[in-house]
N, CA, C and O atoms as CSV, one atom per row, in Angstrom:
chain,resi,resn,atom,element,x,y,z
A,1,MET,N,N,-179.770,91.008,-54.435
A,1,MET,CA,C,-180.158,91.606,-53.183
A,1,MET,C,C,-181.385,90.865,-52.640
A,1,MET,O,O,-182.358,90.665,-53.368
A,2,ALA,N,N,-181.348,90.472,-51.415
A,2,ALA,CA,C,-182.441,89.735,-50.787
A,2,ALA,C,C,-183.577,90.684,-50.404
A,2,ALA,O,O,-183.355,91.857,-50.104
A,3,VAL,N,N,-184.783,90.154,-50.422
A,3,VAL,CA,C,-185.945,90.926,-50.012
A,3,VAL,C,C,-185.968,90.981,-48.498
A,3,VAL,O,O,-185.842,89.952,-47.833
A,4,LYS,N,N,-186.129,92.181,-47.948
A,4,LYS,CA,C,-186.124,92.342,-46.502
A,4,LYS,C,C,-187.544,92.546,-45.999
A,4,LYS,O,O,-188.248,93.452,-46.445
A,5,ASN,N,N,-187.960,91.691,-45.061
A,5,ASN,CA,C,-189.252,91.850,-44.428
A,5,ASN,C,C,-189.158,92.931,-43.358
A,5,ASN,O,O,-188.258,92.910,-42.518
A,6,ILE,N,N,-190.086,93.868,-43.396
A,6,ILE,CA,C,-190.140,94.915,-42.387
A,6,ILE,C,C,-190.831,94.386,-41.137
A,6,ILE,O,O,-190.436,94.709,-40.017
A,7,ALA,N,N,-191.857,93.575,-41.334
A,7,ALA,CA,C,-192.599,93.001,-40.209
A,7,ALA,C,C,-193.161,91.654,-40.606
A,7,ALA,O,O,-193.469,91.407,-41.772
A,8,ILE,N,N,-193.290,90.789,-39.620
A,8,ILE,CA,C,-193.890,89.472,-39.805
A,8,ILE,C,C,-194.903,89.299,-38.679
A,8,ILE,O,O,-194.623,89.597,-37.518
A,9,GLY,N,N,-196.092,88.808,-39.048
A,9,GLY,CA,C,-197.113,88.633,-38.028
A,9,GLY,C,C,-197.995,87.441,-38.312
A,9,GLY,O,O,-197.976,86.878,-39.407
A,10,THR,N,N,-198.767,87.064,-37.314
A,10,THR,CA,C,-199.717,85.966,-37.432
A,10,THR,C,C,-201.088,86.484,-37.066
A,10,THR,O,O,-201.249,87.178,-36.062
A,11,GLY,N,N,-202.082,86.147,-37.881
A,11,GLY,CA,C,-203.460,86.510,-37.588
A,11,GLY,C,C,-204.314,85.266,-37.529
A,11,GLY,O,O,-204.082,84.305,-38.261
A,12,ARG,N,N,-205.310,85.287,-36.647
A,12,ARG,CA,C,-206.201,84.132,-36.520
A,12,ARG,C,C,-207.642,84.594,-36.470
A,12,ARG,O,O,-207.955,85.643,-35.907
A,13,ARG,N,N,-208.519,83.796,-37.069
A,13,ARG,CA,C,-209.954,84.027,-37.009
A,13,ARG,C,C,-210.631,82.680,-37.150
A,13,ARG,O,O,-210.503,82.022,-38.183
A,14,LYS,N,N,-211.350,82.267,-36.123
A,14,LYS,CA,C,-211.975,80.938,-36.080
A,14,LYS,C,C,-210.904,79.885,-36.341
A,14,LYS,O,O,-209.962,79.778,-35.555
A,15,THR,N,N,-211.010,79.106,-37.410
A,15,THR,CA,C,-210.009,78.075,-37.691
A,15,THR,C,C,-209.008,78.500,-38.758
A,15,THR,O,O,-208.197,77.684,-39.197
A,16,SER,N,N,-209.048,79.756,-39.183
A,16,SER,CA,C,-208.110,80.264,-40.188
A,16,SER,C,C,-206.874,80.852,-39.506
A,16,SER,O,O,-206.969,81.530,-38.483
A,17,VAL,N,N,-205.716,80.571,-40.102
A,17,VAL,CA,C,-204.461,81.113,-39.598
A,17,VAL,C,C,-203.717,81.743,-40.769
A,17,VAL,O,O,-203.531,81.114,-41.811
A,18,ALA,N,N,-203.294,82.995,-40.587
A,18,ALA,CA,C,-202.578,83.713,-41.645
A,18,ALA,C,C,-201.207,84.146,-41.141
A,18,ALA,O,O,-201.081,84.688,-40.042
A,19,ARG,N,N,-200.183,83.903,-41.953
A,19,ARG,CA,C,-198.844,84.445,-41.706
A,19,ARG,C,C,-198.669,85.593,-42.685
A,19,ARG,O,O,-198.856,85.427,-43.890
A,20,VAL,N,N,-198.310,86.753,-42.162
A,20,VAL,CA,C,-198.253,87.967,-42.968
A,20,VAL,C,C,-196.830,88.519,-42.956
A,20,VAL,O,O,-196.203,88.644,-41.905
A,21,PHE,N,N,-196.337,88.845,-44.148
A,21,PHE,CA,C,-195.006,89.414,-44.311
A,21,PHE,C,C,-195.167,90.788,-44.967
A,21,PHE,O,O,-195.763,90.898,-46.038
A,22,VAL,N,N,-194.642,91.822,-44.331
A,22,VAL,CA,C,-194.752,93.197,-44.836
A,22,VAL,C,C,-193.387,93.610,-45.373
A,22,VAL,O,O,-192.368,93.464,-44.698
A,23,ARG,N,N,-193.386,94.128,-46.601
A,23,ARG,CA,C,-192.156,94.563,-47.260
A,23,ARG,C,C,-192.381,95.922,-47.899
A,23,ARG,O,O,-193.509,96.266,-48.251
A,24,GLU,N,N,-191.320,96.692,-48.050
A,24,GLU,CA,C,-191.444,97.953,-48.778
A,24,GLU,C,C,-191.826,97.647,-50.213
A,24,GLU,O,O,-191.330,96.688,-50.806
A,25,GLY,N,N,-192.717,98.472,-50.774
A,25,GLY,CA,C,-193.148,98.215,-52.137
A,25,GLY,C,C,-194.179,99.217,-52.603
A,25,GLY,O,O,-194.143,100.389,-52.226
A,26,SER,N,N,-195.104,98.744,-53.430
A,26,SER,CA,C,-196.057,99.641,-54.093
A,26,SER,C,C,-197.513,99.366,-53.728
A,26,SER,O,O,-198.409,99.941,-54.346
A,27,GLY,N,N,-197.775,98.513,-52.750
A,27,GLY,CA,C,-199.148,98.246,-52.353
A,27,GLY,C,C,-199.714,96.937,-52.868
A,27,GLY,O,O,-200.918,96.702,-52.769
A,28,LYS,N,N,-198.875,96.091,-53.410
A,28,LYS,CA,C,-199.317,94.802,-53.948
A,28,LYS,C,C,-199.598,93.841,-52.792
A,28,LYS,O,O,-198.807,93.744,-51.854
A,29,ILE,N,N,-200.732,93.130,-52.864
A,29,ILE,CA,C,-201.085,92.142,-51.851
A,29,ILE,C,C,-201.231,90.786,-52.532
A,29,ILE,O,O,-202.011,90.637,-53.472
A,30,VAL,N,N,-200.474,89.796,-52.051
A,30,VAL,CA,C,-200.479,88.451,-52.604
A,30,VAL,C,C,-200.921,87.481,-51.512
A,30,VAL,O,O,-200.366,87.477,-50.413
A,31,VAL,N,N,-201.924,86.658,-51.821
A,31,VAL,CA,C,-202.449,85.675,-50.879
A,31,VAL,C,C,-202.242,84.281,-51.472
A,31,VAL,O,O,-202.774,83.969,-52.538
A,32,ASN,N,N,-201.478,83.459,-50.785
A,32,ASN,CA,C,-201.176,82.092,-51.240
A,32,ASN,C,C,-200.735,82.056,-52.702
A,32,ASN,O,O,-201.162,81.190,-53.465
A,33,GLY,N,N,-199.880,83.000,-53.086
A,33,GLY,CA,C,-199.318,83.026,-54.433
A,33,GLY,C,C,-200.186,83.672,-55.494
A,33,GLY,O,O,-199.781,83.736,-56.654
A,34,LYS,N,N,-201.375,84.158,-55.132
A,34,LYS,CA,C,-202.275,84.804,-56.091
A,34,LYS,C,C,-202.542,86.238,-55.666
A,34,LYS,O,O,-202.464,86.570,-54.483
A,35,ASP,N,N,-202.855,87.082,-56.634
A,35,ASP,CA,C,-203.269,88.446,-56.321
A,35,ASP,C,C,-204.516,88.394,-55.436
A,35,ASP,O,O,-205.341,87.492,-55.582
A,36,VAL,N,N,-204.655,89.337,-54.535
A,36,VAL,CA,C,-205.765,89.333,-53.580
A,36,VAL,C,C,-207.123,89.275,-54.283
A,36,VAL,O,O,-208.040,88.620,-53.788
A,37,ALA,N,N,-207.266,89.944,-55.425
A,37,ALA,CA,C,-208.534,89.947,-56.161
A,37,ALA,C,C,-208.821,88.598,-56.819
A,37,ALA,O,O,-209.982,88.260,-57.046
A,38,GLU,N,N,-207.788,87.831,-57.126
A,38,GLU,CA,C,-207.974,86.497,-57.696
A,38,GLU,C,C,-208.313,85.472,-56.613
A,38,GLU,O,O,-209.083,84.542,-56.852
A,39,TYR,N,N,-207.737,85.645,-55.426
A,39,TYR,CA,C,-207.914,84.655,-54.364
A,39,TYR,C,C,-209.294,84.749,-53.710
A,39,TYR,O,O,-209.955,83.730,-53.505
A,40,PHE,N,N,-209.730,85.973,-53.383
A,40,PHE,CA,C,-211.011,86.145,-52.697
A,40,PHE,C,C,-212.122,86.424,-53.696
A,40,PHE,O,O,-211.912,87.080,-54.716
A,41,ASP,N,N,-213.318,85.908,-53.382
A,41,ASP,CA,C,-214.453,85.979,-54.297
A,41,ASP,C,C,-215.213,87.297,-54.245
A,41,ASP,O,O,-215.636,87.806,-55.283
A,42,THR,N,N,-215.391,87.852,-53.060
A,42,THR,CA,C,-216.266,89.024,-52.920
A,42,THR,C,C,-215.480,90.292,-52.640
A,42,THR,O,O,-214.358,90.259,-52.135
A,43,GLU,N,N,-216.098,91.400,-52.980
A,43,GLU,CA,C,-215.502,92.712,-52.720
A,43,GLU,C,C,-215.327,92.937,-51.220
A,43,GLU,O,O,-214.359,93.568,-50.796
A,44,ALA,N,N,-216.259,92.425,-50.416
A,44,ALA,CA,C,-216.172,92.590,-48.958
A,44,ALA,C,C,-214.921,91.903,-48.398
A,44,ALA,O,O,-214.261,92.457,-47.519
A,45,GLU,N,N,-214.591,90.720,-48.885
A,45,GLU,CA,C,-213.392,90.004,-48.435
A,45,GLU,C,C,-212.128,90.766,-48.837
A,45,GLU,O,O,-211.185,90.873,-48.053
A,46,ILE,N,N,-212.116,91.286,-50.047
A,46,ILE,CA,C,-210.963,92.059,-50.531
A,46,ILE,C,C,-210.803,93.332,-49.703
A,46,ILE,O,O,-209.687,93.699,-49.337
A,47,ARG,N,N,-211.908,94.000,-49.410
A,47,ARG,CA,C,-211.884,95.212,-48.582
A,47,ARG,C,C,-211.364,94.905,-47.178
A,47,ARG,O,O,-210.620,95.701,-46.606
A,48,THR,N,N,-211.752,93.757,-46.619
A,48,THR,CA,C,-211.286,93.353,-45.293
A,48,THR,C,C,-209.767,93.213,-45.268
A,48,THR,O,O,-209.124,93.608,-44.296
A,49,VAL,N,N,-209.201,92.661,-46.316
A,49,VAL,CA,C,-207.748,92.494,-46.395
A,49,VAL,C,C,-207.057,93.852,-46.549
A,49,VAL,O,O,-206.002,94.070,-45.953
A,50,HIS,N,N,-207.627,94.760,-47.329
A,50,HIS,CA,C,-207.036,96.078,-47.577
A,50,HIS,C,C,-207.207,97.045,-46.400
A,50,HIS,O,O,-206.442,98.002,-46.279
A,51,GLN,N,N,-208.181,96.815,-45.546
A,51,GLN,CA,C,-208.560,97.777,-44.515
A,51,GLN,C,C,-207.403,98.269,-43.621
A,51,GLN,O,O,-207.299,99.476,-43.405
A,52,PRO,N,N,-206.540,97.400,-43.098
A,52,PRO,CA,C,-205.457,97.915,-42.240
A,52,PRO,C,C,-204.549,98.917,-42.948
A,52,PRO,O,O,-204.091,99.878,-42.328
A,53,LEU,N,N,-204.285,98.708,-44.230
A,53,LEU,CA,C,-203.446,99.647,-44.970
A,53,LEU,C,C,-204.179,100.950,-45.252
A,53,LEU,O,O,-203.573,102.021,-45.215
A,54,LEU,N,N,-205.468,100.871,-45.532
A,54,LEU,CA,C,-206.250,102.072,-45.805
A,54,LEU,C,C,-206.368,102.957,-44.572
A,54,LEU,O,O,-206.252,104.179,-44.667
A,55,VAL,N,N,-206.598,102.347,-43.423
A,55,VAL,CA,C,-206.768,103.099,-42.180
A,55,VAL,C,C,-205.483,103.847,-41.811
A,55,VAL,O,O,-205.539,104.960,-41.289
A,56,THR,N,N,-204.338,103.239,-42.082
A,56,THR,CA,C,-203.057,103.854,-41.724
A,56,THR,C,C,-202.447,104.683,-42.854
A,56,THR,O,O,-201.347,105.213,-42.701
A,57,ASN,N,N,-203.146,104.801,-43.986
A,57,ASN,CA,C,-202.661,105.550,-45.160
A,57,ASN,C,C,-201.348,105.011,-45.723
A,57,ASN,O,O,-200.518,105.781,-46.206
A,58,TYR,N,N,-201.156,103.694,-45.664
A,58,TYR,CA,C,-199.961,103.054,-46.213
A,58,TYR,C,C,-200.277,102.135,-47.382
A,58,TYR,O,O,-199.491,101.236,-47.681
A,59,GLU,N,N,-201.424,102.340,-48.059
A,59,GLU,CA,C,-201.840,101.414,-49.105
A,59,GLU,C,C,-200.899,101.372,-50.306
A,59,GLU,O,O,-200.927,100.396,-51.055
A,60,ASN,N,N,-200.078,102.378,-50.514
A,60,ASN,CA,C,-199.160,102.374,-51.662
A,60,ASN,C,C,-197.696,102.360,-51.243
A,60,ASN,O,O,-196.815,102.624,-52.061
A,61,LYS,N,N,-197.429,102.054,-49.977
A,61,LYS,CA,C,-196.052,102.084,-49.490
A,61,LYS,C,C,-195.472,100.687,-49.237
A,61,LYS,O,O,-194.258,100.499,-49.327
A,62,TYR,N,N,-196.318,99.717,-48.926
A,62,TYR,CA,C,-195.849,98.385,-48.569
A,62,TYR,C,C,-196.501,97.304,-49.415
A,62,TYR,O,O,-197.653,97.433,-49.830
A,63,ASP,N,N,-195.750,96.235,-49.667
A,63,ASP,CA,C,-196.288,95.022,-50.282
A,63,ASP,C,C,-196.559,94.037,-49.156
A,63,ASP,O,O,-195.807,93.968,-48.184
A,64,ILE,N,N,-197.636,93.277,-49.295
A,64,ILE,CA,C,-198.033,92.319,-48.274
A,64,ILE,C,C,-198.068,90.924,-48.898
A,64,ILE,O,O,-198.710,90.718,-49.928
A,65,LEU,N,N,-197.386,89.981,-48.282
A,65,LEU,CA,C,-197.405,88.583,-48.699
A,65,LEU,C,C,-198.098,87.803,-47.587
A,65,LEU,O,O,-197.651,87.827,-46.440
A,66,ILE,N,N,-199.189,87.112,-47.920
A,66,ILE,CA,C,-199.985,86.401,-46.923
A,66,ILE,C,C,-200.058,84.926,-47.286
A,66,ILE,O,O,-200.385,84.570,-48.418
A,67,ASN,N,N,-199.752,84.078,-46.322
A,67,ASN,CA,C,-199.958,82.643,-46.447
A,67,ASN,C,C,-201.049,82.287,-45.452
A,67,ASN,O,O,-200.874,82.465,-44.247
A,68,VAL,N,N,-202.176,81.784,-45.949
A,68,VAL,CA,C,-203.315,81.507,-45.083
A,68,VAL,C,C,-203.814,80.088,-45.317
A,68,VAL,O,O,-203.749,79.568,-46.431
A,69,GLN,N,N,-204.312,79.472,-44.250
A,69,GLN,CA,C,-204.861,78.125,-44.373
A,69,GLN,C,C,-205.976,77.939,-43.364
A,69,GLN,O,O,-206.055,78.654,-42.365
A,70,GLY,N,N,-206.830,76.979,-43.635
A,70,GLY,CA,C,-207.913,76.633,-42.735
A,70,GLY,C,C,-209.126,77.534,-42.904
A,70,GLY,O,O,-209.014,78.659,-43.391
A,71,GLY,N,N,-210.280,77.034,-42.501
A,71,GLY,CA,C,-211.499,77.815,-42.506
A,71,GLY,C,C,-211.994,78.145,-43.902
A,71,GLY,O,O,-211.533,77.582,-44.894
A,72,GLY,N,N,-212.938,79.066,-43.958
A,72,GLY,CA,C,-213.496,79.527,-45.224
A,72,GLY,C,C,-212.866,80.833,-45.643
A,72,GLY,O,O,-212.023,81.382,-44.935
A,73,LEU,N,N,-213.275,81.331,-46.797
A,73,LEU,CA,C,-212.672,82.557,-47.322
A,73,LEU,C,C,-212.937,83.770,-46.435
A,73,LEU,O,O,-212.061,84.621,-46.284
A,74,LYS,N,N,-214.114,83.862,-45.855
A,74,LYS,CA,C,-214.432,85.003,-44.986
A,74,LYS,C,C,-213.520,84.998,-43.740
A,74,LYS,O,O,-212.993,86.041,-43.351
A,75,GLY,N,N,-213.343,83.845,-43.135
A,75,GLY,CA,C,-212.452,83.726,-41.988
A,75,GLY,C,C,-211.009,83.973,-42.367
A,75,GLY,O,O,-210.253,84.566,-41.597
A,76,GLN,N,N,-210.616,83.517,-43.560
A,76,GLN,CA,C,-209.245,83.762,-44.014
A,76,GLN,C,C,-209.000,85.245,-44.240
A,76,GLN,O,O,-207.928,85.750,-43.908
A,77,ALA,N,N,-209.978,85.951,-44.802
A,77,ALA,CA,C,-209.831,87.391,-45.028
A,77,ALA,C,C,-209.684,88.124,-43.701
A,77,ALA,O,O,-208.874,89.045,-43.589
A,78,ALA,N,N,-210.453,87.730,-42.701
A,78,ALA,CA,C,-210.392,88.379,-41.399
A,78,ALA,C,C,-209.100,88.051,-40.653
A,78,ALA,O,O,-208.601,88.865,-39.876
A,79,ALA,N,N,-208.569,86.865,-40.891
A,79,ALA,CA,C,-207.312,86.478,-40.229
A,79,ALA,C,C,-206.170,87.336,-40.742
A,79,ALA,O,O,-205.030,87.168,-40.310
């Protein structure tokens, strides 16, 4: 069975560009093939990535796959 994307989006911040794929799941967030906590250095960057799910109360309903490039880690988190 193929994985079905519920939504696909693009985010930008300064020179960072992120492609985001939303799928039904358990709240797992993967950035460039790594867990979000492994990819980003600071708690603030991790919180920035989690914030949209927390605000909408969907933190345990969807898995997020993010491919990001360009800029620094702070800009990538915001993208």
